N, C-alpha and C positions, 0 to 999 in steps of 0.2 A: 616053656618062657623063661619060667623062674632058674633054670640051669646059665642060662643066657646073661642074668645081671644077677648072680650070687655073690663073685666074686667081689661086685659094686658093690654091696649088697654088706657085705662084709667090712670093706673099707671103711663104707658109710658108721657105722658099728663101731672099729677104731679109733674113729673120729670124735662119736659121740664119748664113747669112754675118755677119750684125750680131754675135752672139751668138759667133763665133770670133774679129772682129774685137776684141773686149773684148777677150776671153783673152788674144790675143795682146800687147794694151795693158799688161796688169798682168804676163806675161813682162816685157818692156820695163820695167818701171818696176820688178821685183825686182832687172833686172842693172845696170839704172842708179843703182837707191840702195842695192846692197848686199841684200838683205833674201831671204834663202834660203828657201826651203820646207822644214817647216812653218809657217813662224813669216807672220804675219800682220800682224803691228805692225813699225813702225819711222817712218821721219821723216813727218810729215801728208803730204806732198805723195805719198808710196807708199800711204797708207791712203785716203785716197777714190778715188784711182784703185781699189784694191779693191774700197770698198764700193762705189761704182759698179757696176763689174760684179756684184759678190755681189747686189744687189740689183734688177741688171735680169736676174739669171741668177731669182732668186726668182719675178718675175712672170712668166718667158715661159712655164711653163706657163698659166696663167691666160691669156694673152693665144692662145695655140695652139687652144686648145680654148673661147672663145668665136666668135677667127676663123671655124673648121672650122663651128661649131652657127648661128652666124650666118649664112655664108656659104650653109649647105645647108639651114636650116632658112628664112632671111626672105630672103635675097637678094645672089647673091655680088658683086653693082657695088657694094653700099653697103657691104658684109663687108670687101672688097678696100682703102676706099675708107679706111673711118677705120682700119683697118690699116697702111693705109699712114700716114697721118698719127701713129699711134703709134707708128712704127717711129721715125718721122723726131724725135718728139718723145724716144723714151730717147736716141735719138744723140745730141740738146741735154743731155738731163739726162746723159749719161755726161761729154760734154765741157765742161760747167758745174760738175758735182761736180769735175775735175779741177784744177781753176782754182780751185774755192773752195769753203766748204758753201754760201753762201747762194746760188751758182750755177746750184745745183741747183732749187732751187724752181719756179719759172714754168715750166720744162720738164718738174718733177713733176706738177703741177697738172693741165697741157697732156694728156701723154700720162693720165695718169689719167681724164681726161674723155672722151679716147677710149676708152679700158677698158671704162668704162662702158656708152658708146654700144654697144661691141660685147656687153656683158655683156645687157644691156636687148634690144637685137634679137635677140641669142640666147631669151633669154627667150619674148619675143612670137613668133616666130616655131614654137617649141615647143610654147607651148599652143594656137597657131593648127591647128597638123598635127593637133592630139590633135583639139580639137574639129571640124574635119573631119574627122577618121580616125571619130569616136567619135558626136559626137550630128548630122554630117551642116551643120554651119554652117560658110562660106567665108570663115570673120572676118578673114584678110589680105586676100582681096580685096574686104570689104567699107570694109577699112580702107582701101586705094590707091584703090579708088575715090572715098571721103569728099574723103581727100586731094586726089585729082584726080591720079593716078599712072598713072590706067590711059585708056586710050583707049576714048571713047562708041562703043557700037555702038547 
């Protein structure tokens, strides 16, 4: 069983490390720009770093749930692939936002697309599992066969 989800777990750990990294960047920015907690305002350089970290944290639960649902109900390999792309996009987003407000836009759009793919795979996987369990229809197998993703027997 664990071998069926270990790659999802690895991407989850990467995501946790990325969130910790973003939090550390806020701590360093607080020291650099002399912004003591609980203050969240200061120089624009600090505020951009703070907002980048807050935005990434706000979307992290959605990412984790969609990663695991897509991986368990659709495909671990595809979920991991899009999950890594999402984390890469968030890394670029964080650093782009730290530089300028405009610098966040392209990585934001990229990571949002990766997130929506994970959500779509999650939904499709759950629907296919429900139809198989309750209606006896293996839609997932049918979809992958039509797309040429399965071997012909």
